[in-house]
C-alpha positions in Angstrom: 30.0 -25.7 4.7 29.5 -29.4 4.9 28.3 -30.7 8.3 30.7 -32.9 10.4 29.9 -36.3 11.8 32.4 -38.0 14.3 32.3 -41.9 14.1 33.7 -43.3 17.4 34.5 -46.9 17.5 34.8 -48.9 20.6 35.7 -53.0 20.7 37.3 -55.4 18.3 38.9 -55.0 14.9 35.6 -56.3 13.3 33.9 -53.2 14.7 36.7 -51.2 13.0 35.9 -52.5 9.6 32.1 -51.6 10.3 32.8 -48.2 11.2 35.1 -47.8 8.1 32.3 -48.9 5.7 29.6 -46.7 7.4 32.2 -43.6 7.0 32.6 -44.5 3.4 28.8 -44.3 2.9 28.6 -41.1 5.0 31.3 -39.4 3.1 29.9 -40.3 -0.4 26.5 -38.7 0.9 28.3 -35.5 1.5 29.2 -35.5 5.1 32.6 -34.5 6.7 33.7 -37.4 8.5 35.7 -37.8 11.2 37.0 -40.6 13.8 37.4 -40.7 17.3 38.1 -36.6 17.3 37.9 -34.5 20.0 37.0 -31.5 17.7 33.4 -30.5 17.8 30.9 -31.9 15.7 27.4 -31.7 14.4 26.6 -35.2 14.8 28.2 -38.3 16.9 27.8 -42.0 16.0 29.0 -44.4 18.7 30.0 -48.2 17.7 29.6 -49.7 20.7 31.0 -53.3 22.1 28.7 -55.4 24.0 30.9 -58.6 24.6 31.9 -58.7 28.4 31.6 -56.5 31.4 34.5 -54.1 30.9 33.6 -53.5 27.4 30.1 -52.8 27.8 30.8 -50.4 30.9 33.4 -48.5 28.4 30.5 -48.2 25.8 27.9 -46.9 28.3 30.5 -44.6 29.7 31.2 -43.3 26.2 27.3 -42.9 25.4 26.9 -41.0 28.8 29.8 -38.5 28.0 28.2 -37.9 24.4 25.0 -37.5 25.8 26.0 -34.9 28.2 27.8 -33.4 25.4 24.6 -33.2 23.5 22.8 -31.5 26.5 25.1 -28.9 26.8 25.0 -28.1 23.2 28.1 -29.1 21.8 26.6 -31.9 19.4 23.2 -31.6 17.7 22.3 -35.5 17.2 23.7 -38.5 18.9 23.3 -42.2 17.3 24.5 -45.5 19.1 25.1 -48.4 16.9 26.8 -52.0 17.4 26.8 -54.7 19.7 25.8 -53.2 22.9 22.8 -51.5 21.4 21.8 -54.8 19.5 21.6 -56.5 23.0 20.3 -53.8 25.1 18.3 -51.6 22.9 15.2 -51.3 24.7 17.0 -50.7 28.4 19.4 -48.2 27.0 16.5 -46.3 25.3 14.8 -46.3 28.8 18.1 -45.3 30.7 19.7 -43.0 28.1 16.9 -41.1 26.5 19.2 -38.4 25.1 20.3 -40.8 22.2 18.4 -39.8 19.2 18.2 -43.5 17.8 19.8 -46.8 18.9 20.8 -49.2 15.8 21.9 -52.8 16.1 25.0 -54.6 14.9 23.7 -55.1 11.3 21.5 -51.9 11.0 24.2 -50.0 9.1 21.8 -49.3 6.1 19.3 -47.8 8.4 21.7 -45.5 10.2 23.1 -44.2 7.2 19.6 -43.5 5.8 18.6 -41.8 9.1 21.5 -39.4 8.3 19.8 -38.5 5.1 22.2 -40.6 3.0 21.1 -43.3 0.5 22.9 -46.8 0.9 24.8 -46.9 -2.2 25.4 -50.7 -3.4 28.1 -49.5 -5.7 30.3 -48.5 -2.5 29.7 -52.2 -1.0 33.6 -53.1 0.2 34.7 -49.2 0.2 36.2 -48.0 3.5 37.4 -44.8 5.0 40.4 -46.3 7.0 41.0 -45.5 10.4 44.1 -47.3 10.9 47.5 -46.3 9.5 47.3 -46.4 5.9 49.8 -49.3 5.5 47.7 -51.6 7.0 44.1 -52.5 7.1 41.8 -55.4 8.5 39.8 -57.6 6.0 36.4 -59.1 7.6 35.7 -62.1 5.6 32.4 -63.2 7.3 29.8 -62.2 9.8 28.4 -64.0 12.9 29.3 -67.4 14.3 27.7 -71.0 14.4 29.7 -72.2 17.2 27.6 -72.3 20.7 30.4 -71.7 23.1 28.9 -71.8 26.6 30.3 -68.1 27.6 30.0 -66.3 24.4 27.1 -64.1 23.5 28.5 -63.3 19.7 25.9 -65.4 18.0 23.1 -63.9 19.9 24.5 -60.4 18.8 25.8 -60.7 15.4 23.6 -63.9 14.3 24.9 -67.1 12.1 27.8 -67.4 10.3 27.7 -65.6 6.9 30.3 -65.8 4.5 31.5 -62.7 2.4 32.0 -64.0 -1.3 35.6 -64.4 -2.6 35.3 -62.1 -5.5 34.0 -59.5 -3.0 36.8 -59.8 -0.8 39.3 -59.8 -3.6 37.7 -56.6 -4.8 38.0 -54.8 -1.5 41.6 -56.3 -0.9 42.6 -54.9 -4.5 41.3 -51.4 -3.4 43.2 -51.5 -0.4 46.5 -52.5 -2.1 46.0 -49.7 -4.6 45.4 -47.1 -1.8 48.8 -48.1 0.0 48.2 -51.2 2.3 50.9 -53.3 2.5 49.7 -55.6 5.3 46.3 -57.3 5.4 45.0 -58.8 8.6 42.3 -61.2 7.7 39.6 -61.4 10.4 36.0 -63.0 11.5 34.7 -64.2 14.3 36.0 -67.7 13.0 38.3 -67.4 10.1 38.5 -71.3 9.9 34.8 -71.6 8.9 35.1 -69.5 6.2 33.0 -70.6 3.2 31.0 -73.7 4.5 27.4 -71.9 4.3 28.2 -70.5 0.8 30.4 -73.1 -0.8 29.7 -76.3 1.1 33.2 -76.7 2.5 35.9 -74.7 4.2 37.6 -72.3 1.7 40.2 -70.2 3.8 43.0 -71.8 2.0 41.8 -70.8 -1.4 40.9 -67.3 0.0 44.4 -66.9 1.3 46.0 -67.8 -2.0 43.8 -65.5 -4.2 44.9 -62.6 -1.7 48.4 -63.6 -2.0 48.3 -62.8 -5.9 47.4 -59.1 -5.4 50.0 -56.7 -6.2 51.2 -54.4 -3.6 50.1 -56.6 -0.4 53.5 -57.8 1.1 52.2 -59.3 4.3 49.0 -61.1 5.2 48.2 -62.0 8.8 45.5 -64.5 10.1 43.4 -63.9 13.4 40.8 -65.6 15.1 41.2 -69.3 13.7 39.0 -71.7 15.7 41.1 -74.9 16.7 38.3 -77.4 16.1 38.1 -78.6 12.7 41.2 -76.4 11.7 41.8 -76.7 7.9 45.1 -78.4 7.2 45.7 -77.1 3.8 46.2 -73.6 5.6 49.1 -75.2 7.7 50.9 -76.0 4.5 49.9 -72.7 3.0 51.5 -70.6 5.7 54.5 -72.7 5.9 55.1 -72.4 2.0 53.6 -68.8 1.0 56.1 -65.9 1.3 53.3 -63.3 1.7 51.6 -65.1 4.7 53.2 -64.4 8.0 54.4 -67.4 10.3 51.9 -66.2 12.9 48.6 -67.6 14.3 45.9 -65.9 16.4 44.3 -69.2 17.7 41.8 -68.9 20.8 42.0 -72.0 22.8 40.3 -70.7 26.0 41.3 -73.9 28.3 42.9 -77.1 28.4 41.3 -79.3 30.9 38.8 -81.4 29.4 36.2 -81.0 31.8 36.4 -77.3 31.1 36.4 -77.5 27.3 33.3 -79.7 27.8 31.5 -77.3 30.0 32.4 -74.5 27.8 31.2 -76.5 24.8 34.3 -76.0 22.7 34.1 -79.0 20.6 37.7 -80.5 21.0 39.6 -82.1 23.9 43.0 -81.7 25.5 44.5 -84.7 23.4 43.3 -82.9 20.1 44.4 -79.4 21.1 47.9 -80.6 22.0 48.0 -82.5 18.7 47.0 -79.3 16.9 49.7 -77.3 18.6 52.2 -80.0 17.8 51.2 -80.1 14.2 51.6 -76.3 13.9 54.7 -75.9 15.5 56.6 -78.8 13.3 55.1 -77.9 10.2 55.5 -74.3 10.1 59.0 -73.1 10.9 59.2 -70.0 13.2 55.6 -70.1 13.8 54.3 -67.3 16.4 51.4 -68.5 18.2 48.9 -66.2 20.0 46.1 -67.5 22.0 43.2 -66.3 24.4 42.6 -68.3 27.6 39.5 -67.9 30.0 39.9 -68.5 33.7 37.1 -68.6 36.5 34.6 -70.4 34.0 31.7 -71.9 36.4 33.0 -74.8 38.4 36.8 -74.3 37.4 38.6 -76.2 40.1 42.2 -75.5 41.3 43.3 -78.8 39.6 41.7 -77.3 36.3 43.6 -74.2 36.9 47.0 -75.9 37.5 46.3 -77.9 34.5 46.0 -74.7 32.6 49.3 -73.3 34.0 51.1 -76.3 33.0 49.8 -76.0 29.4 51.0 -72.6 29.3 54.5 -73.4 30.8 54.5 -76.5 28.3 53.5 -74.7 25.1 55.3 -71.5 25.8 52.9 -69.4 23.4 54.8 -66.5 22.0 51.6 -64.0 22.5 48.7 -64.9 25.2 45.9 -62.8 26.8 43.9 -64.1 29.5 40.5 -63.0 30.7 38.4 -63.6 33.7 34.9 -65.1 33.0 32.0 -62.6 33.0 28.7 -64.2 32.9 26.4 -63.0 30.1 22.6 -63.3 30.1 21.3 -65.3 27.2 24.3 -67.5 26.8 24.5 -71.3 27.8 26.5 -70.7 30.9 24.7 -67.5 31.8 21.4 -69.4 31.8 22.3 -72.9 33.1 25.4 -72.7 35.2 26.2 -70.9 38.7 29.0 -68.2 38.4 30.6 -70.0 41.4 34.2 -69.0 41.2 34.7 -66.1 43.5 35.8 -62.8 41.8 39.0 -62.5 43.5 39.9 -66.1 43.0 39.5 -65.3 39.2 41.6 -62.2 39.6 44.4 -64.3 41.1 44.2 -66.6 38.4 44.6 -64.2 35.7 47.6 -62.8 37.3 48.9 -66.1 37.9 49.0 -67.0 34.1 50.0 -63.5 33.0 53.0 -63.5 35.5 54.0 -66.9 34.0 53.6 -65.4 30.4 55.6 -62.5 31.2 58.7 -64.8 32.1 58.2 -66.8 29.0 57.9 -63.7 26.7 61.2 -62.2 28.2 63.1 -65.4 27.7 61.7 -65.6 24.1 62.4 -62.1 23.5 66.0 -62.5 25.0 66.5 -65.4 22.5 66.1 -63.0 19.5 68.9 -60.6 20.4 71.4 -60.8 18.0 69.2 -61.7 15.0 68.3 -59.6 12.1 64.7 -59.7 11.3 62.6 -58.2 8.4 60.0 -55.2 10.1 57.5 -53.0 8.9 57.7 -49.2 10.2 54.7 -48.6 12.0 55.1 -44.7 13.0 57.9 -42.2 13.7 58.1 -40.7 17.4 60.4 -37.6 18.5 63.5 -40.0 18.8 62.3 -43.4 17.9 61.3 -45.3 14.8 58.5 -47.7 16.1 58.4 -51.0 14.2 56.8 -54.7 14.0 58.0 -58.0 12.9 56.3 -60.8 11.1 55.3 -62.3 14.4 53.8 -58.9 16.0 50.2 -57.9 15.1 49.3 -54.2 15.5 47.5 -53.1 18.4 47.7 -56.3 20.6 51.4 -57.4 20.2 54.6 -56.1 21.0 56.8 -53.5 19.1 60.6 -52.8 18.1 62.1 -49.6 19.0 65.0 -48.2 17.0 66.6 -45.2 17.8 66.5 -42.4 14.9 70.0 -41.1 16.3 72.6 -41.1 13.3 70.4 -42.7 10.5 69.7 -39.3 8.9 66.3 -39.6 7.2 64.3 -42.2 8.7 62.2 -44.7 6.4 58.4 -43.7 6.5 55.8 -45.6 7.9 54.8 -48.6 5.7 58.5 -49.1 4.8 60.0 -52.6 4.9 63.3 -52.7 6.6 65.8 -55.1 8.3 66.5 -54.6 12.1 69.3 -56.2 14.3 68.0 -56.7 17.6 70.1 -55.6 20.1 68.3 -55.9 23.5 65.0 -57.4 24.9 62.2 -56.3 27.5 59.3 -58.5 28.8 57.3 -57.2 25.9 59.4 -55.1 23.7 62.8 -55.4 21.5 65.0 -52.7 20.7 67.3 -52.8 17.8 69.1 -51.0 14.9 68.5 -50.5 11.1 70.8 -52.8 9.1 71.6 -51.1 5.8 
């Protein structure tokens, strides 16, 4: 019998892609590979996140649970890879010695070889999908050249490295041939794509190539850095039917003093100008952003400015995080973490309460419309769908009753749904034949 290996993935969608590539190599090497499984296995590989405090704690807790399982004899070997072990390998070795080996965020060749497999270059781009089969992530670059004051990603993942277009095209064609209908383009900074390899931003050209691939119906763009946003991408989102009118653009803050301290490379005026241009030129655009509050020296005036910005722009999707001081970063080494934790928490709650009201109003405005959706999954009494403005895992869903419709459409099917009612972060509807 084949030996079984369980790969556990924590953190962001970029980690998901990394795990999927490692799993493909291990499967080709003769392992029976499962993902996030509760079944017994011979080996467990934990792909960790080390970005902020909560994510680091989740990774540590997972490693400890697996270490206990190893000590109890339920697993033979335990390996840890990814961002947490990239940052804290020496400390982890000392604190959790039950782990057989620790590998960093770019040591995938070594972990595969440690498990007795050759790293096969002919499998570059091959994936063992862990998402539902109708959507997948496409990671177009690794690392980041930005020097944002709060962010440890360049320390963990290194400098920006573009994946050549030909490799990405081949990977996307393989995914489409296997039934992927929605492709979600990701990187630490998607707008920087191409600068290191081609000498200029090439995101627009890459997207045009992806749009020509048969089988792909929706292409969605995440993690678009606002400073230096490539203007040709705006026109492409507006005119190319396959590209969803959706943009994940992490803005972090709007106060000029905070943006300067964060080393974001842009101003309030430039940010407002970009948002205005995006909304003007892309009809029906759904904007998602991420904000950071409680950054060192954030005053109540800075925060009120941020609240006013959220109220003014009315983002369709929004996440907000309390500042977490990270060693090795500019702010971690040079700024005092002077905003009390309870103040950070209250500010997060205030922004999210404001966003809840905005989200509900936006959803109520959609009642009565008929919209194209993709079926994500079937539950006992419900068909769960997403619209073009909703990314999986992070955005809202549309719930359709199965009563009276006969055989429900399979996951990955595109249908039209009439929106009948709305909640704060969910919609309800019926299939329109």
